[in-house]
C-alpha positions in Angstrom: -84.2 27.2 81.0 -86.4 29.7 79.3 -87.8 32.4 81.6 -91.6 31.9 82.3 -92.7 35.5 81.9 -96.4 34.7 82.1 -95.9 32.9 85.4 -93.7 35.7 86.7 -96.4 38.3 85.9 -99.2 36.2 87.3 -98.2 37.1 90.9 -99.2 40.7 90.3 -102.8 39.8 89.5 -104.3 39.9 93.1 -102.7 43.4 93.6 -102.9 44.7 90.1 -105.1 47.8 90.9 -103.0 49.1 93.7 -99.9 48.3 91.8 -101.0 50.4 88.8 -101.7 53.2 91.2 -98.2 52.9 92.6 -96.8 53.0 89.1 -98.9 56.0 88.2 -97.6 57.8 91.3 -94.0 56.9 90.3 -94.7 58.3 86.8 -96.2 61.6 88.2 -93.4 62.2 90.8 -90.8 61.6 88.1 -92.5 64.0 85.8 -92.7 66.7 88.5 -88.9 66.3 89.0 -88.3 67.3 85.4 -89.9 70.7 86.1 -87.1 71.9 88.5 -84.4 72.6 85.8 -87.0 74.4 83.6 -87.9 76.7 86.6 -84.1 77.3 87.1 -83.8 78.1 83.4 -86.7 80.5 83.7 -85.1 82.3 86.6 -81.6 82.6 85.0 -82.7 83.3 81.5 -85.9 85.3 81.8 -86.2 86.8 85.3 -82.6 87.8 85.9 -82.1 89.1 82.4 -85.4 91.1 82.5 -86.5 93.9 84.8 -84.6 93.4 88.1 -87.1 95.6 90.0 -89.7 92.9 89.7 -87.3 90.0 89.8 -87.6 89.4 93.6 -91.4 88.9 93.3 -91.0 86.6 90.4 -88.3 84.5 92.2 -90.6 84.2 95.2 -93.4 83.0 93.0 -91.0 80.4 91.4 -89.8 79.4 94.9 -93.5 78.8 95.9 -94.1 76.6 92.9 -90.9 74.7 93.7 -92.1 74.2 97.3 -95.5 72.9 96.1 -93.7 70.5 93.8 -91.5 69.3 96.7 -94.6 68.6 98.8 -96.3 66.7 96.0 -93.2 64.7 95.3 -92.7 63.7 98.9 -96.3 62.6 99.3 -96.1 60.6 96.0 -92.7 59.1 97.0 -94.1 58.1 100.4 -97.0 56.3 98.9 -94.8 54.6 96.3 -92.3 53.5 98.9 -94.8 52.3 101.5 -97.4 50.6 99.3 -94.8 49.4 96.8 -92.9 47.5 99.5 -96.1 46.2 100.9 -97.2 44.8 97.5 -93.7 43.2 97.2 -94.0 41.6 100.6 -97.5 40.3 99.9 -96.3 38.7 96.7 -93.3 37.2 98.4 -95.6 35.8 101.1 -97.9 34.3 98.4 -94.9 32.6 96.7 -93.4 31.4 99.9 -96.8 29.8 100.9 -97.1 28.2 97.5 -93.6 26.8 97.5 -93.9 25.5 101.1 -97.2 23.8 100.2 -95.6 22.3 97.1 -92.7 21.0 99.2 -95.2 19.3 101.6 -96.4 17.2 98.6 -93.0 16.1 97.4 -92.2 12.5 98.3 -89.6 10.8 100.5 -87.5 10.1 97.4 -87.1 13.8 96.8 -85.9 14.5 100.3 -83.6 11.6 100.3 -81.4 13.6 97.8 -81.8 17.1 99.2 -80.1 19.2 101.9 -82.4 21.0 104.3 -80.2 24.1 104.2 -80.5 24.4 100.4 -84.3 24.1 100.6 -84.4 26.8 103.3 -82.4 29.1 101.1 -84.9 28.7 98.3 -87.8 29.5 100.7 -86.3 32.5 102.5 -83.4 34.3 100.8 -84.3 33.6 97.1 -87.9 34.8 97.5 -86.7 37.9 99.4 -84.7 38.9 96.4 -87.6 38.2 94.0 -89.9 40.4 96.1 -87.3 43.3 95.7 -87.5 42.9 92.0 -91.3 42.7 92.0 -91.5 46.0 93.8 -88.4 48.0 92.8 -88.1 46.6 89.2 -91.2 48.2 87.5 -91.1 51.3 89.8 -87.4 52.0 89.1 -87.7 51.3 85.4 -90.8 53.6 85.0 -89.2 56.3 87.1 -85.9 56.4 85.3 -87.4 55.9 81.9 -89.6 58.9 82.4 -86.7 61.0 83.6 -84.4 59.9 80.8 -86.9 60.3 78.0 -88.2 63.6 79.4 -84.7 65.0 79.8 -83.7 63.9 76.3 -86.8 65.6 74.7 -86.2 68.8 76.6 -82.5 68.8 75.9 -83.2 68.1 72.2 -85.3 71.3 72.0 -82.6 73.3 73.9 -79.7 72.1 71.7 -80.1 69.2 69.3 -76.5 68.8 68.2 -75.2 68.6 71.8 -78.0 66.1 72.8 -77.2 63.8 69.8 -73.5 63.9 70.8 -74.4 62.7 74.3 -76.8 60.1 72.9 -74.0 58.5 70.9 -72.5 57.1 74.1 -75.7 55.2 75.0 -75.6 52.3 72.5 -72.0 51.5 73.5 -73.1 51.6 77.2 -76.0 49.3 76.3 -73.8 46.6 74.8 -71.4 47.0 77.8 -74.3 46.4 80.2 -75.6 43.4 78.4 -72.3 41.6 78.5 -71.8 42.2 82.2 -75.5 41.3 83.0 -74.7 37.8 81.7 -71.6 37.5 83.8 -73.6 38.7 86.9 -76.3 36.2 86.2 -73.9 33.3 86.3 -72.1 34.6 89.3 -75.3 35.2 91.3 -76.6 31.7 90.5 -73.3 30.3 91.8 -73.7 32.5 94.9 -77.1 31.0 95.7 -75.8 27.4 95.4 -72.8 28.2 97.6 -74.9 29.9 100.4 -77.3 27.0 100.2 -74.3 24.7 100.9 -73.3 26.9 103.9 -76.9 26.7 105.2 -76.9 22.9 104.8 -73.6 22.6 106.7 -74.8 24.8 109.5 -78.1 22.9 109.8 -76.3 19.5 109.7 -73.8 20.5 112.4 -76.2 22.3 114.7 -78.8 19.6 114.5 -76.2 17.0 115.5 -74.4 19.2 118.0 -74.7 16.5 120.7 -73.1 13.9 118.6 -70.4 16.4 117.5 -69.5 17.2 121.1 -69.7 13.6 122.3 -67.0 12.7 119.8 -65.1 15.9 120.5 -65.3 16.7 116.8 -65.9 20.4 117.0 -62.7 21.1 115.1 -63.8 18.7 112.3 -67.2 20.5 112.0 -65.4 23.9 112.0 -63.1 22.6 109.2 -66.1 21.5 107.1 -67.9 24.8 107.7 -64.8 26.8 106.8 -64.5 24.8 103.6 -68.1 25.7 102.5 -67.6 29.3 103.8 -64.5 29.6 101.7 -66.3 28.3 98.6 -69.0 30.9 99.2 -66.4 33.6 99.5 -64.8 32.6 96.2 -68.2 32.8 94.5 -68.8 36.3 96.0 -65.4 37.5 94.8 -66.4 36.6 91.3 -69.6 38.6 91.7 -67.8 41.6 93.1 -65.3 41.5 90.2 -68.1 41.6 87.7 -69.8 44.4 89.6 -66.5 46.3 89.8 -66.0 46.1 86.1 -69.6 47.1 85.5 -69.6 50.0 88.0 -66.3 51.5 87.0 -67.0 51.1 83.3 -70.4 52.9 83.7 -68.7 55.7 85.7 -66.1 56.1 82.9 -68.9 56.6 80.4 -70.6 59.1 82.7 -67.4 61.1 83.0 -66.9 61.1 79.3 -70.5 62.5 78.8 -69.8 65.3 81.3 -66.5 66.2 79.5 -68.3 66.2 76.2 -71.0 68.5 77.4 -68.5 71.0 78.9 -66.2 71.1 75.9 -68.9 71.2 73.2 -71.1 73.6 75.3 -68.2 76.0 75.8 -67.4 76.0 72.0 -71.1 76.7 71.2 -71.2 79.6 73.8 -68.1 81.0 72.1 -69.9 80.7 68.7 -73.0 82.4 70.2 -75.1 79.3 69.4 -75.7 78.6 73.1 -76.1 80.9 76.0 -75.0 80.3 79.6 -78.5 79.7 81.2 -79.1 77.0 78.6 -75.7 75.4 79.4 -76.6 75.4 83.1 -80.0 73.9 82.3 -78.3 71.3 80.0 -75.9 70.3 82.8 -78.8 69.9 85.2 -80.8 67.7 82.8 -77.7 65.7 82.1 -78.0 64.6 85.7 -81.4 63.0 84.9 -79.9 61.3 81.8 -76.9 60.1 83.8 -78.8 59.0 86.9 -80.3 55.9 85.3 -76.8 55.0 84.1 -75.4 55.5 87.6 -78.2 53.3 89.0 -77.6 50.7 86.2 -75.2 48.6 88.3 -77.7 48.4 91.2 -80.7 47.9 89.0 -78.9 45.2 87.0 -77.8 43.4 90.1 -81.3 43.6 91.6 -82.8 42.4 88.3 -80.4 39.5 88.0 -80.8 38.4 91.6 -84.5 38.6 91.3 -84.5 36.6 88.0 -82.2 33.9 89.3 -84.2 33.7 92.5 -87.4 33.2 90.5 -85.7 30.7 88.2 -84.8 28.7 91.3 -88.3 29.1 92.6 -89.7 27.7 89.4 -87.1 25.0 89.3 -88.7 23.7 92.5 -92.3 24.4 91.5 -91.8 22.5 88.3 -90.8 19.3 90.2 -93.9 17.1 90.1 -94.6 15.0 93.2 -93.6 11.5 92.3 -96.5 10.2 94.4 -99.9 11.8 94.0 -103.6 10.9 93.7 -104.7 9.5 90.4 -107.7 11.0 88.6 -110.2 8.6 90.2 -108.8 8.2 93.7 -111.3 6.7 96.1 -111.8 5.9 99.8 -113.0 2.7 101.5 -116.1 3.3 103.6 -115.4 0.7 106.3 -111.7 -0.3 106.2 -111.1 -3.7 107.7 -107.3 -3.6 107.4 -106.5 -6.5 105.1 -103.0 -5.9 103.6 -101.6 -7.8 100.6 -98.2 -7.6 98.8 -98.5 -9.1 95.3 -95.3 -9.8 93.4 -93.8 -6.5 94.7 -90.4 -5.4 93.4 -88.8 -2.2 94.5 -85.5 -0.3 94.1 -84.7 3.3 95.2 -83.0 4.1 92.0 -82.4 2.4 88.7 -78.6 2.6 89.4 -79.0 0.6 92.6 -79.8 -3.1 93.1 -83.4 -3.9 93.9 -84.5 -4.1 97.5 -87.3 -6.6 96.8 -88.1 -8.8 93.8 -91.5 -10.6 93.3 -92.3 -10.4 97.1 -95.8 -11.6 98.1 -97.5 -12.0 101.5 -100.7 -11.2 103.3 -101.8 -9.7 106.6 -105.3 -10.5 107.7 -107.6 -7.9 109.4 -106.6 -7.6 113.1 -103.6 -9.8 112.7 -100.3 -9.1 114.5 -97.4 -9.8 112.2 -93.7 -9.2 112.7 -91.2 -8.7 110.0 -87.6 -9.6 110.9 -84.3 -10.0 109.1 -80.7 -8.8 109.1 -79.9 -5.0 109.1 -80.3 -3.5 105.6 -82.6 -6.2 104.3 -85.4 -3.7 103.7 -87.8 -4.1 106.6 -88.5 -0.4 107.0 -88.7 0.0 103.2 -91.4 -2.7 103.2 -93.5 -0.8 105.7 -93.0 2.5 103.8 -94.7 1.0 100.7 -98.0 0.6 102.4 -98.7 4.3 103.0 -97.0 5.1 99.6 -94.1 6.9 101.0 -92.3 5.2 98.1 -93.9 3.8 94.9 -93.4 0.1 94.1 -91.3 -0.6 91.0 -93.4 -3.5 90.0 -96.4 -5.5 91.4 -98.8 -3.9 93.9 -99.7 -3.3 97.5 -103.4 -3.8 98.3 -105.6 -2.6 101.1 -108.9 -4.5 101.5 -108.4 -5.7 97.9 -107.8 -2.1 96.5 -104.5 -1.1 95.1 -103.1 1.7 97.3 -102.3 3.6 94.1 -106.1 3.9 93.6 -106.8 5.2 97.1 -106.9 8.8 98.1 -103.6 9.6 99.7 -105.0 11.5 102.7 -107.4 8.7 103.4 -104.7 6.1 103.0 -102.2 7.8 105.3 -104.9 8.7 107.9 -105.8 5.0 108.0 -102.3 4.0 109.1 -100.6 4.9 112.3 -96.8 4.7 112.5 -94.6 4.5 115.6 -90.9 4.8 114.6 -87.6 4.2 116.4 -86.5 7.8 115.6 -89.3 9.8 117.2 -89.8 13.3 115.8 -91.4 15.8 118.1 -92.0 19.4 117.1 -91.1 22.5 119.1 -94.0 23.4 121.3 -96.0 21.9 124.2 -96.8 18.4 125.1 -100.4 19.1 124.3 -99.6 20.4 120.8 -97.4 17.3 120.0 -100.0 14.8 121.0 -102.8 16.7 119.2 -100.7 16.5 116.0 -102.3 13.1 115.6 -105.7 14.7 115.3 -105.7 18.5 115.3 -109.4 18.8 116.0 -109.2 16.8 119.3 -110.3 18.3 122.6 -108.0 18.6 125.6 -109.9 15.7 127.1 -109.3 13.5 124.1 -105.6 14.3 124.3 -105.4 13.4 128.0 -107.3 10.2 127.4 -104.8 9.2 124.6 -101.9 10.1 127.0 -103.3 7.8 129.6 -103.7 4.9 127.2 -100.1 5.4 126.2 -98.9 5.4 129.9 -97.7 9.0 129.4 -100.1 10.9 131.6 -98.2 10.2 134.8 -94.8 11.6 133.7 -96.5 14.5 131.8 -98.2 15.7 135.1 -94.7 15.7 136.7 -93.4 18.2 134.1 -93.3 21.9 135.3 -96.5 23.0 133.4 -98.0 19.6 132.7 -99.5 19.4 129.3 -98.5 23.0 128.6 -94.8 22.2 129.2 -92.4 23.2 126.3 -90.4 20.2 125.2 -87.7 21.9 123.1 -86.7 21.2 119.5 -87.2 17.5 118.7 -88.3 17.0 122.3 -84.7 17.5 123.7 -86.0 18.0 127.3 -87.6 14.5 127.4 -86.0 11.0 127.7 -86.2 8.5 124.9 -88.9 6.5 126.6 -91.0 9.7 127.3 -90.7 10.8 123.7 -91.7 7.4 122.5 -94.8 7.4 124.7 -95.8 10.8 123.3 -95.6 9.4 119.8 -97.7 6.4 120.9 -100.3 8.8 122.4 -100.3 10.7 119.1 -101.3 7.4 117.3 -103.9 6.6 120.0 -105.5 10.0 119.2 -105.3 9.3 115.5 -107.1 5.9 116.1 -106.2 4.2 112.8 -107.3 0.7 111.8 -103.7 -0.2 110.7 -100.6 0.1 112.8 -97.0 0.0 111.8 -94.4 -0.3 114.6 -91.0 0.4 113.1 -88.4 -0.9 115.7 -90.2 1.3 118.2 -88.4 0.0 121.3 -84.9 -0.9 119.9 -83.3 2.4 121.2 -84.7 2.2 124.7 -83.3 0.8 128.0 -85.0 -2.2 129.6 -87.2 -0.2 132.0 -88.4 2.2 129.3 -88.9 -0.7 126.9 -91.2 -2.5 129.3 -93.4 0.6 129.8 -93.5 1.3 126.0 -94.2 -2.4 125.2 -97.2 -2.3 127.4 -98.4 0.9 125.7 -97.9 -0.7 122.2 -99.7 -3.9 123.2 -102.7 -1.7 124.2 -102.5 0.3 121.0 -102.3 -2.9 118.9 -105.5 -4.4 120.3 -108.1 -4.8 117.5 -105.9 -3.3 114.8 -104.0 -4.8 111.9 -100.4 -4.5 113.2 -97.2 -4.8 111.3 -94.1 -4.8 113.5 -90.6 -4.2 112.2 -88.5 -5.9 114.8 -84.8 -5.6 115.7 -85.0 -7.1 119.2 -86.5 -10.6 118.5 -87.4 -11.0 122.2 -90.1 -8.3 121.7 -92.1 -10.2 119.1 -92.3 -13.7 120.7 -96.1 -13.3 121.0 -96.6 -12.3 117.4 -99.3 -14.3 115.6 -96.9 -14.7 112.6 -93.3 -13.8 112.0 -92.1 -13.1 108.4 -88.4 -13.5 107.8 -86.7 -11.4 105.1 -83.4 -12.2 103.4 -81.9 -10.8 100.2 -85.1 -9.2 99.0 -87.5 -12.2 99.6 -89.3 -14.0 102.3 -87.3 -17.1 103.4 -89.7 -18.4 106.0 -92.7 -17.5 108.2 -94.6 -18.8 111.2 -94.9 -18.4 115.0 -91.8 -17.9 117.2 -91.9 -21.5 118.5 -92.4 -23.0 115.0 -89.5 -21.1 113.5 -87.2 -22.0 116.3 -88.0 -25.7 115.8 -87.1 -25.4 112.1 -83.6 -24.2 113.0 -83.6 -22.0 109.9 -82.7 -18.3 109.3 -84.9 -17.1 112.2 -83.4 -19.6 114.6 -79.9 -18.5 113.6 -80.8 -14.8 114.0 -82.4 -15.5 117.4 -79.4 -17.5 118.6 -76.9 -14.8 117.5 -78.9 -12.1 119.3 -79.3 -14.2 122.4 -75.6 -14.9 122.5 -74.8 -11.2 122.2 -77.3 -10.3 124.9 -75.8 -13.0 127.2 
C-alpha cells in the first residue's frame, strides 16, 4: 500500500501556526547549542594563549554568555516539549474521533468478521504511536539536522581533510539504516497484529467470564491466552533482533569515527597542521555529528511505528460502509408502517449458500405478524433486512411503497423499534439506559416509558432508583428486568414499526408473563413483526408466516395452521411434546 503523504500531513492543518512556532523554537535552540564548542575553542585557543592577566575577566564574560545561552535553551526546550506534545495529543484525539465515527457507520457485515480487541488496538495503541511521530518526528529531524549540518560546516572550516574522512562513513551508515528500517517495518506491523490478537483473546475471555467459570474452563482460557501471548512474544523477539543489529551496527560506526578522528588528528598535530584546541573543538563537534547517529535507532523505530500505525489507521478509514445513504435519500412525512418483501434473495457471503431466494410477503399497517420456523432458517436475518442492517442480494424491501435503499438511514432506523432476546445495556444508570431510546427525553418521559413497560416498580426498589448503576451489560439486573428496560427504551423511542426478535425466549415463566404484557402494550397501534421461538407466545398473532429452507411454506392464523397439519402444526406438536 502506497503511503498517503497528503492525508498524513492534513492533520497538521488545524495546528499549523503553533506547530511552525514549535519547529522554529527547535531550530533556534539547536543553533544555540552549536555555539558552546566555539566558546570553548575561543577560551582554549585565544584567551589561555593570550595575556593571562586579563584571562580571568574574559573567562567570566564567556561564562556569562554560556549561562544566558543555557537559560534561552531551557526556555525554548520547555516550549517545544510542552506545546509539541500538546499538538501531538490533539492530533491523536482528532484521528481517534474520526476513526471511531467511521467505525460507527460500518455495517453488521464488517463486525461479523472482526475481533473487538483488534479494533480497540487500532483506536488506542496505534494512534498513540502515530501521535509520537507527529510530534517528535519533525522536531527531532529539524533539531538533529541543524546540529549535524552546523557541526559539519564548522568542522569543515576547522579542518577540511579530517571532516571529509569522517563524512565518508555516512553513506555506508545510510544504506545500513535503510536495510534495517525495512526489517523493523515488517516486524512492527507483525507486532501490531499479534497484540491485537492478545487484546481480542482478553476481551473474549473476560466478557464471557461467567460462562468460563460455570464450565470450569479457566485452564482452557489460560491456555488460549498463553498461546496468543507466546505468538506476541515471538513477534517482539524478531523486532528486538532487528533493533539489536541496528543499534550495535550504529555504535560500531560511531566508534570507528572516533578512532579516525583521534588517529588522524594526532598525526596532523605532529605535522603542525592542527593544534590541540582545534582537536578538542573537533572532538566536541563530533558529538553533534554522532548524536543523530546514536538517536538513529530510536528515531527509526519511532518513525516505523508511527508509519505502520498510520497505515493501519488508513486501512480502516479506507473501508467504505457497505450500507449508506444514496445521493437522493428521502424521508416519509407520515409513515403508516406498510412493509413488503418483493422477491428478496439474500446471502451473507458469496461463498455461502443463500438464506432466502425469491421471498415475498406483506405486512399491513398496524398488523401483528409472527415469523416462525426451525432454528437457523433465517428469521432474525429477515428482520435485519428491514432496517438495512444487511443489504438484500436481490429484490427489495419496501416501506410504505418506498424501497428502503432510497430512504434516509437515520429516518429508517428511527422508525423501527427492536426488542431482542440478547439485551444490550450500557454501563451507567437505569435512567441513562432508558433515555438511550430518545436522548432528548425528560426525566418524566423516561419514568412514563418505564411505567408502560412494567419496569417502574422494580426500578424504585433499586438502591438509588433511576440513578442506580446497573454494571456492564446490566450485570446487576435479572433477565426479565433487563428486558423490561429494553422495552421501556423502545416505548420512549415511540416508533411506528416494531420488531420483536425472540424477546421472551430466554426468560422464566413468571418473567415471560410480565414481559409479554409489556410487549402487548407496546405493540398496540404499531406494525409489529415477531420472530418467535416459543410458539405459545404468538397464538394471538393476526397472521403467522412459516419459513423453511429460505422460503415461505405457509401462512395464516394459529388455528388455521394447526388444522392444516402442515409444517407449523408439526413444529407446534414437537415443541408441545418437549414442554410436556
